[in-house]
N, C-alpha and C positions, 0 to 999 in steps of 0.2 A: 528778728531772730535774736534770741538771748545768747550773748557771747559765752556765758558760763556753761550752759547746757546744750547749746547747739540746736535748740528747738524753738519753734515759733511760739509767741505768746497767744494762747487761745483762751485765756481767762474771760475775755470779752465775748467769745463766741459760744455762749451757752444758751442760745435762743432755740426756739422750737423748730423742729424739722419733722413735718407731718405728724405733729403731736408728740414727738419725742424730744427730750433735751439731749444735747451733745456735750458730754463732760470733757474736761481738759485732756485726759489720757485718751479717750476715744478720738478726739480731734487730732492729737499727735499721731496716733496709729493710722488714722485715715490719711493724714498728710504723707506718711511714709508709703502707704499703699498706692497713693496717686503717683508717687515718684517711681514706682516699680512697674515693670511690664506684667499685666495680669496673665494668668492667675498667680496669686501670691500665697505663700504658706506662712503659718505663724512663726516658723523657724527663721524665715527671711526677715520678718518684721522684728523678731527678738534680736537678731544679730545687729540690726541697725539701731534699735532702741536701747539696748543694754548699755553701751558706752555713754549715752545721754542720761539715762535714768536706770539705776540698777534694780530693775524689777524682775521678778521671777518669770520663768517661761510660762507657768500656769496662769499668771496674771494677764499676760499678753493673749494667751489662748482664750481665756474667759472673756476678755474685753472684745476680742474679735467675734466671738460667738454672740455676745450681746449686740454688737453692731449688725450682725446678720438677723437677729430676732427683731431689731428695729427696722429692718428692710433697707439699711444703708449698704450692706454687703450681701452678696449671695455666697452661701456656703455649700460646697459639694464635697462628698467623700471621694477619695482617690481610688477606692476599690470597693469590694462587696463586704469586707469584714468590718466589724465594729472597731477594730484596732487600727484600721487604715486612717491615714492623716486626712485632714480637710484642706481644700484649696478655697481661696476667696477671690471674688471679683467685685469691684465697686459698682453699685447701682446708680450712683450719682457722680458726676464729674466735679472737679474742683471749680470750674466755671459755673456750673449749675448751683453748687452750694453757695458760692459767692453771690450769685444773683438772688437766690432765695433769702440770704441774710440781708442783702441790701434792700430788697423789697420789704422785709420785715422792719428793718430800722427806719426806712422811709415812711412806712405806714404808722409806726408807733411814735416816732420822734417828730417827724415833719407833718404827720397826719395827711399825707398825700401819697398816691401810688408812685412808684419809682419812675415810671415813664413821664408822669407830670412834672416831677422834680427835675429830671434830666432836660425836659423841654424848657422849663423855666431857666435852668442854668445855661443852656445853649442858645436861647433866643437871641437873635442878632448875630450869632456866630455862624449859623447854618441856615440854608434856605428852608422854606416851609416843606418842600418835598423831602429834603434830607431829614428834617425833624420828624416827619411822619414815618420815614423808614426806620429811624432810631426807635421811636415809640413801638412800632410793629415788632422789631427785633426783640426789644425788652419784653413786650407782652408775650411773644411766642416762647421765649426762654423761661420766663417765670411761670408760665401756664403748665409746665410739665409736672 
């Protein structure tokens, strides 16, 4: 967490997510959304984000809309009129995002699936049965 802005450093998390890149502002907004109880409004995100980064409300709305077009958020209108506000729900949890990013880093940097890397790191620390359970859990979580 950056002490000046109160935000996490997401510069390194610009990897692909189902073919989409995740920019720094998008990651910061997603981080706020994960901390709130869904559904979330752009007003809620703006009130939390503004003290950290003095961005306009329309910038927050546009970024949240982009996240919904990427499939990371679900966007629903609160009423039948075009002027009614949208609410947003995350389609991916913080844990799922972390696992996907770890899988990607493992594949690109270590040239091995995450489950294999974890098995290597924990060999000698866990029984074969426990290592198999860990591999299965990683495989299940990253397959989503």
